[in-house]
VOGU-3710 file (C-alpha; in Angstrom, 3 decimals, decimal comma):
1> mnlyairaiy> -18,936/-12,651/-14,580  -21,330/-9,711/-13,728  -19,301/-6,831/-15,221  -21,947/-4,314/-15,176  -22,041/-4,761/-11,121  -18,125/-4,678/-10,778  -18,467/-1,437/-13,083  -21,110/-0,019/-10,639  -18,966/-0,607/-7,723  -15,972/0,645/-9,087
11> ifemartwrt> -17,486/3,870/-10,592  -18,985/4,568/-7,446  -16,080/4,445/-5,073  -13,570/6,322/-7,683  -16,400/9,313/-7,797  -15,931/9,473/-3,842  -12,290/10,057/-4,495  -12,918/12,891/-6,853  -15,054/14,579/-4,734  -12,854/14,598/-1,697
21> lmesiaspil> -9,703/15,240/-3,998  -8,034/17,124/-1,019  -7,952/14,498/1,207  -7,905/11,594/-1,058  -4,723/12,547/-3,322  -3,580/16,018/-2,841  -2,874/15,159/1,378  -0,604/12,116/0,668  1,306/13,820/-1,838  2,222/16,827/0,225
31> stslyfvvfg> 3,134/14,756/3,259  5,830/12,702/0,996  6,934/16,175/-0,283  7,519/17,380/3,159  9,692/14,014/3,611  11,413/14,654/0,431  12,432/18,224/1,673  13,611/17,136/5,256  15,082/14,431/4,776  16,138/14,348/0,937
41> taigsrigai> 17,157/17,658/0,809  18,114/19,092/4,364  19,660/16,152/6,008  20,403/14,348/2,531  22,691/16,597/1,945  24,774/16,008/4,938  24,372/12,311/4,424  26,629/10,103/2,131  25,906/7,905/-0,868  24,331/4,541/0,172
51> dgisygafii> 25,717/1,572/-2,223  26,461/4,568/-4,657  23,099/6,097/-4,625  22,410/9,683/-3,347  20,357/9,644/0,168  17,521/11,526/-1,495  17,032/9,186/-4,226  17,593/6,147/-1,871  14,740/6,980/-0,082  12,309/7,264/-2,645
61> pgllmlslls> 11,317/3,578/-3,007  10,946/3,529/1,121  8,774/6,744/0,686  6,904/5,341/-2,441  5,975/2,287/-0,249  5,049/4,079/2,843  2,184/5,751/0,981  1,519/3,000/-1,101  0,662/0,677/2,121  -1,352/3,592/4,198
71> esisnasfgi> -3,239/4,312/1,374  -4,148/1,006/-0,198  -5,203/0,030/3,493  -7,023/3,052/3,944  -9,065/3,295/0,593  -10,209/-0,126/0,926  -10,950/-0,338/4,414  -13,226/2,513/4,289  -14,671/1,715/1,139  -16,356/-1,430/2,624
81> yfpkftgtiy> -16,827/0,019/6,202  -18,811/2,574/5,025  -21,834/0,371/3,487  -21,615/-1,445/7,100  -22,104/1,611/8,763  -25,073/2,765/6,644  -26,612/-0,718/6,294  -26,429/-0,425/2,610  -24,089/-3,550/2,344  -27,230/-5,681/2,670
91> evlsapispv> -28,262/-4,606/-0,760  -25,087/-5,289/-1,785  -25,180/-8,676/-0,523  -28,793/-9,549/-1,725  -27,947/-8,275/-5,226  -27,224/-11,106/-7,806  -23,578/-10,696/-7,752  -20,808/-13,006/-6,359  -18,268/-12,218/-3,775  -15,434/-12,158/-6,394
101> eiilgyvgaa> -17,340/-9,587/-8,352  -18,021/-7,590/-4,558  -13,991/-7,930/-4,081  -13,211/-7,061/-7,637  -15,231/-3,699/-7,512  -13,937/-2,592/-3,906  -10,486/-3,715/-4,192  -10,024/-2,467/-7,816  -10,912/1,265/-7,017  -9,073/0,767/-4,105
111> askslvigvl> -5,852/-0,281/-5,730  -6,678/2,008/-8,727  -6,366/5,278/-6,163  -3,411/4,111/-4,669  -1,655/3,586/-8,076  -2,763/7,166/-9,188  -1,237/8,468/-5,975  2,024/6,269/-6,101  2,541/7,720/-9,927  2,041/11,377/-8,942
121> ilatarlfvd> 4,333/10,671/-6,140  7,058/9,626/-8,740  6,568/12,615/-10,572  6,815/14,896/-7,276  9,813/13,208/-6,368  11,509/14,373/-9,638  11,337/18,033/-8,544  13,490/17,157/-5,538  16,073/14,776/-6,788  17,148/12,750/-9,928
131> yeiahplwmi> 16,751/9,309/-10,288  16,597/6,223/-12,646  14,393/3,153/-12,644  16,638/-0,078/-13,541  13,969/-2,063/-14,061  10,591/-0,380/-15,121  8,547/-3,553/-15,806  9,576/-5,179/-12,564  8,741/-1,478/-10,840  5,265/-1,356/-11,946
141> sfllltavtf> 4,748/-5,374/-11,232  5,725/-4,546/-7,757  3,801/-1,365/-7,644  0,640/-2,890/-8,631  1,156/-6,194/-6,581  1,681/-4,155/-3,539  -1,489/-2,049/-4,047  -3,652/-4,876/-4,921  -2,366/-6,799/-1,584  -2,531/-4,308/0,871
151> slfgfvigiw> -6,100/-3,324/-0,686  -6,981/-6,810/0,068  -5,793/-6,272/3,423  -7,839/-3,212/4,084  -10,747/-4,871/2,881  -10,456/-7,199/5,508  -9,762/-4,649/8,373  -12,903/-2,725/6,918  -15,197/-5,925/7,932  -13,403/-6,500/10,922
161> addfqklqii> -13,754/-2,676/12,417  -16,899/-2,030/14,104  -15,690/1,871/14,452  -14,303/4,235/12,467  -11,370/4,461/15,167  -10,414/1,146/14,345  -10,106/1,716/10,953  -6,931/3,658/11,842  -5,573/1,172/14,309  -3,382/-1,108/11,984
171> pmlvitpltf> -2,318/1,491/9,592  -1,142/4,074/12,253  0,113/1,697/14,990  1,053/-1,114/13,045  1,857/-0,460/9,108  3,593/2,946/9,759  5,942/1,699/12,370  6,941/-1,243/10,266  7,725/0,766/7,199  10,117/3,016/9,335
181> lggafysidm> 11,629/0,185/10,838  11,926/-1,989/7,299  14,763/-0,070/5,456  12,324/2,745/4,202  15,365/5,232/5,218  18,368/2,967/5,404  19,709/-0,188/4,306  19,171/-2,862/6,825  22,931/-3,810/6,087  23,716/-0,906/8,288
191> lpepwrtmtl> 22,441/-2,335/11,290  24,740/-4,234/13,522  23,891/-7,856/14,817  21,312/-8,926/16,212  19,246/-6,061/14,869  19,888/-6,942/11,267  18,430/-10,525/11,644  15,610/-9,303/14,028  14,538/-6,880/11,321  14,256/-9,628/8,930
201> fnpvvylisg> 11,434/-10,791/10,709  9,657/-7,838/9,248  7,591/-8,101/6,263  7,858/-4,510/5,037  11,688/-5,209/4,603  10,718/-7,463/1,829  8,469/-5,423/0,278  11,069/-2,077/0,000  13,953/-4,114/-0,840  12,238/-5,850/-3,766
211> frwsfygiad> 10,865/-2,126/-4,883  14,251/-0,645/-4,366  16,094/-3,150/-6,464  13,766/-2,119/-9,184  14,677/1,290/-9,227  18,587/0,872/-8,625  19,602/-2,709/-8,928  20,577/-3,149/-5,149  18,264/-5,021/-2,497  18,849/-6,258/1,133
221> vsvtvslgmt> 17,426/-9,289/0,669  16,914/-11,309/-2,400  14,488/-10,380/-4,890  12,968/-13,741/-5,226  12,274/-13,650/-1,643  10,654/-10,197/-1,634  8,388/-11,370/-4,535  7,722/-14,844/-2,849  6,878/-13,093/0,762  4,343/-10,579/-0,904
231> lvfmalcvat> 2,524/-13,311/-2,915  2,388/-15,384/0,418  0,522/-12,356/1,958  -1,653/-11,940/-0,721  -2,731/-15,816/-0,625  -3,316/-15,259/2,940  -5,560/-11,956/2,698  -7,842/-13,882/-0,273  -8,187/-17,125/2,198  -9,215/-14,743/4,748
241> iawifrtgyr> -11,767/-12,929/2,831  -13,242/-16,080/1,312  -13,694/-17,287/5,085  -15,648/-14,093/5,637  -18,143/-14,330/2,724  -18,310/-18,267/3,489  -19,243/-17,480/7,448  -20,756/-14,100/6,953  -18,486/-12,681/9,503  -19,244/-9,463/10,601
251> lkt> -21,195/-8,970/7,229  -24,643/-10,360/7,797  -24,830/-9,478/11,866
//
């Protein structure tokens, strides 16, 4: 394992974050704070508790997951797309490092950025509402697993995209709507049939449900199923990346 190569890629990607501090960290935190102000304070004060949890506290896992998914995908996709755009990807591919080491560098940096944002959002949420974390170890596990999984997914998007516009298609037109419809602001048990059953086909439901369980011990679906679905999606992303490096899809052309 070439630790020097992994460290070089990781440090380079993290350095870009500190150079663009406003866009990389401040912007998602400010956006999430607005959600807390509008939904948690203004609207939440008019909505009763859900499963014994105040509405402002109830939406914390969903808002955190919304930011985590978007930032993980954006950081990883831009991280690998920019070397493709500038042509420096050929220097990386020709260097004496393996695909695993390349992935560890880029995906590790993207996941680290997302985790930093997630922790800062948790701290910011404390300014607006009181909340407790019933299962802190499980919360950290879900946070880490989600950041890594969707950073892998973002890595795939960055290789697939052939212009800057395509980098935003999946996060804006797929991930964000699925998150809003996946129980970020409500419990899917509040939906009538057949909408509740249809919602179960939304993979983001399992992420939010498992994450909310780690906070309050309540879940719309089984925690085991939530964990299993996340691991399956991670395995699919890993398999896709392995195929990309094996075939050179949009890397060597």
